[in-house]
C-alpha positions in Angstrom: 7.2 -13.7 1.0 3.6 -12.8 2.1 0.8 -15.0 2.2 -2.7 -14.7 3.3 -4.5 -17.8 3.8 -8.4 -18.2 4.1 -9.0 -15.0 6.3 -12.5 -14.2 7.5 -13.0 -10.8 9.1 -15.7 -9.5 10.9 -17.0 -5.8 12.0 -19.6 -6.7 14.9 -21.8 -9.2 12.7 -20.7 -7.7 9.4 -19.0 -10.2 7.8 -16.3 -8.2 5.6 -13.9 -10.6 4.5 -14.8 -13.9 3.5 -12.5 -16.6 2.9 -9.5 -14.6 1.6 -6.4 -16.0 0.3 -3.6 -14.4 -1.2 0.3 -14.4 -2.1 3.1 -11.9 -2.6 6.2 -13.0 -3.7 9.8 -11.0 -2.9 9.9 -8.7 -5.3 6.7 -8.0 -7.0 3.9 -5.3 -7.3 0.4 -7.0 -6.6 -2.6 -5.3 -6.6 -6.3 -5.8 -4.7 -8.7 -4.0 -7.1 -12.3 -3.4 -6.4 -15.1 -1.0 -6.3 -15.4 1.0 -2.5 -16.7 -1.3 -0.2 -15.1 -4.5 -1.7 -13.3 -5.1 1.5 -9.5 -3.6 0.5 -9.1 -1.5 3.1 -9.9 -4.0 5.7 -7.6 -6.8 4.0 -4.6 -4.1 4.3 -5.6 -3.2 7.9 -5.5 -6.9 8.5 -2.6 -7.6 7.3 -0.7 -4.5 8.8 -2.2 -6.0 12.0 -4.9 -3.3 13.2 -7.8 -5.8 12.3 -7.4 -9.6 13.5 -8.6 -12.1 11.3 -11.7 -14.5 13.1 -9.7 -17.2 11.5 -7.3 -17.9 8.7 -3.5 -17.2 8.8 -1.4 -14.4 7.8 2.1 -15.7 6.7 5.5 -13.6 6.4 8.4 -15.1 5.6 7.0 -18.4 7.1 6.1 -17.0 10.4 2.7 -16.3 11.9 2.3 -12.4 12.2 1.0 -11.2 15.7 -2.0 -9.4 15.9 -0.1 -6.1 17.3 0.7 -3.4 14.7 3.5 -1.9 16.1 5.0 -5.9 16.1 3.8 -6.3 12.7 6.3 -3.3 11.5 9.0 -4.5 13.5 8.9 -7.1 11.0 8.8 -4.7 8.2 5.3 -4.8 6.9 4.8 -1.3 6.7 1.1 0.4 5.9 0.7 3.7 4.0 -2.7 4.0 5.4 -5.4 5.2 2.8 -6.0 9.2 3.3 -2.2 9.7 3.8 -2.8 10.1 8.1 -0.1 12.6 8.0 1.1 14.9 11.2 -0.2 18.2 9.7 1.1 20.4 12.0 4.4 18.8 11.5 6.9 19.8 9.0 7.9 17.4 6.0 11.2 16.8 7.4 9.8 15.6 10.9 6.9 13.6 9.1 9.8 11.6 6.9 12.2 11.1 10.5 8.5 9.6 12.3 8.9 7.1 9.6 12.2 6.2 11.0 11.3 5.9 14.7 12.1 2.0 14.9 15.6 2.7 13.6 18.5 3.4 15.5 21.2 3.6 12.3 21.8 7.7 11.8 23.8 7.4 8.7 21.1 5.4 7.2 18.4 7.5 8.0 20.2 10.4 6.5 21.0 8.5 3.5 17.5 7.2 3.0 16.2 10.7 3.9 18.4 12.0 0.5 16.6 8.9 -1.2 13.1 10.1 -0.5 14.2 13.7 -1.7 15.6 12.5 -5.2 12.7 10.5 -5.7 10.2 13.1 -4.8 12.4 16.3 -5.1 9.2 18.2 -4.4 9.7 17.1 -0.9 13.3 18.8 -0.5 11.9 22.1 -1.5 8.7 21.7 0.9 11.0 20.1 3.9 10.4 23.3 6.5 6.4 23.5 5.2 3.8 22.1 7.6 2.1 18.6 5.8 -0.6 20.1 6.4 -0.2 23.0 3.8 0.7 20.3 0.9 -1.3 19.8 -2.1 -2.8 15.9 -1.9 -0.2 15.0 -4.5 2.4 16.0 -2.5 0.8 14.7 0.7 1.0 11.7 -0.9 4.3 11.5 -1.6 5.3 12.6 1.7 3.4 9.2 2.9 4.9 7.4 0.8 8.4 8.6 1.7 7.5 7.9 5.4 6.7 4.5 4.6 10.0 4.3 3.3 11.5 5.6 5.7 10.5 2.8 7.7 12.7 0.5 5.7 10.0 -1.8 4.5 10.5 -5.4 3.3 6.7 -5.1 1.9 5.1 -1.7 1.6 0.9 -2.0 1.6 -0.6 1.1 -0.1 -3.9 1.4 0.6 -5.7 3.8 -2.4 -2.8 5.6 -3.2 -4.4 7.8 -6.0 -7.5 8.6 -4.0 -8.9 12.5 -4.8 -5.7 12.7 -6.6 -5.3 14.9 -10.1 -4.8 12.6 -13.3 -1.3 14.1 -13.5 -0.2 13.8 -9.7 -1.8 9.9 -10.1 0.2 9.2 -13.1 3.7 10.5 -11.1 2.5 8.7 -8.1 2.2 5.3 -9.8 5.8 6.0 -12.1 7.3 6.2 -8.9 5.7 2.9 -7.5 7.7 1.3 -10.8 11.1 3.1 -9.0 10.5 2.1 -5.4 9.8 -1.9 -6.7 12.8 -1.4 -9.6 14.9 -0.4 -6.1 14.1 -3.5 -4.6 10.7 -2.9 -2.3 7.9 -5.5 -2.3 4.6 -3.7 -3.0 1.2 -5.1 -2.3 -1.2 -2.1 -3.1 -5.0 -1.8 -2.8 -6.3 0.5 -5.7 -9.8 1.3 -7.2 -8.1 2.6 -9.9 -7.9 -0.6 -11.5 -6.4 0.4 -15.2 -3.2 2.0 -13.5 -3.0 -0.7 -10.6 -3.2 -3.5 -13.1 -0.8 -1.9 -15.6 2.4 -1.8 -13.2 1.3 -5.1 -11.8 3.2 -8.8 -11.8 -0.4 -10.3 -10.3 -3.8 -9.0 -9.1 -6.6 -10.3 -7.5 -10.1 -8.7 -7.6 -12.4 -8.5 -4.3 -16.0 -8.1 -4.7 -18.0 -8.0 -1.5 -15.2 -9.3 0.8 -14.1 -12.3 -1.7 -11.3 -12.9 -4.3 -13.7 -13.7 -7.1 -10.7 -13.7 -10.2 -7.2 -13.5 -10.0 -4.2 -13.3 -12.4 -1.3 -11.6 -13.9 -1.6 -7.5 -14.5 -1.9 -7.9 -18.4 -4.3 -11.0 -18.3 -7.1 -9.2 -16.1 -6.5 -6.1 -18.7 -7.5 -8.3 -21.1 -10.2 -10.1 -19.6 -13.4 -8.7 -21.0 -15.4 -8.9 -17.6 -12.9 -6.6 -16.0 -12.7 -4.1 -18.6 -16.7 -4.2 -18.4 -16.7 -3.8 -14.7 -13.6 -1.7 -14.0 -12.7 -0.2 -17.3 -15.6 1.2 -18.5 -14.8 -0.9 -22.1 -17.3 -2.4 -23.3 
């Protein structure tokens, strides 16, 4: 479904991504795990069309993605960015409707809104509340909901557990499993290796802009090097 082929990305003279390749099959949850500064957000923004690789290709359903983010979104590649990036002075409902701005199907939009409220009941209770007044966990749920309102064919999630309490982190990861079971393919970048690998069909370990290891989530959870470096297990 999605294939990243040997991409290199620079910030000026800084070589941020170094020959990165990965693939995501339809229906999978795939995680990119790495420490802060490993290049995870750069990779997600490149796939989403916000950054342009110097070379290499990104293919989605056998078509090369264009270097314009709105065109990438039209293909069904939707990014939920790091730190949520909500419209703080708009209500929960208004933020959700903005996620559907490319859509014309009013009845389906209404049904999808109800699906979001079923998935995250707290958002229904907060429907008329300004997004900026929500807790961090509620804001992350709203960011996920806004992404889903765009009807993604693949949902890119950049650090969804960042800054969340353990309780909200558990709730967000449980919701990702439910969203995936409902038919959404997910590519996830995450510092919380333990949570990410537990729910992933496949994962890639990113270090200083390079993929250094890949495998199933369970394989990497059981890898002694990964357990020592990312899970704090000796």
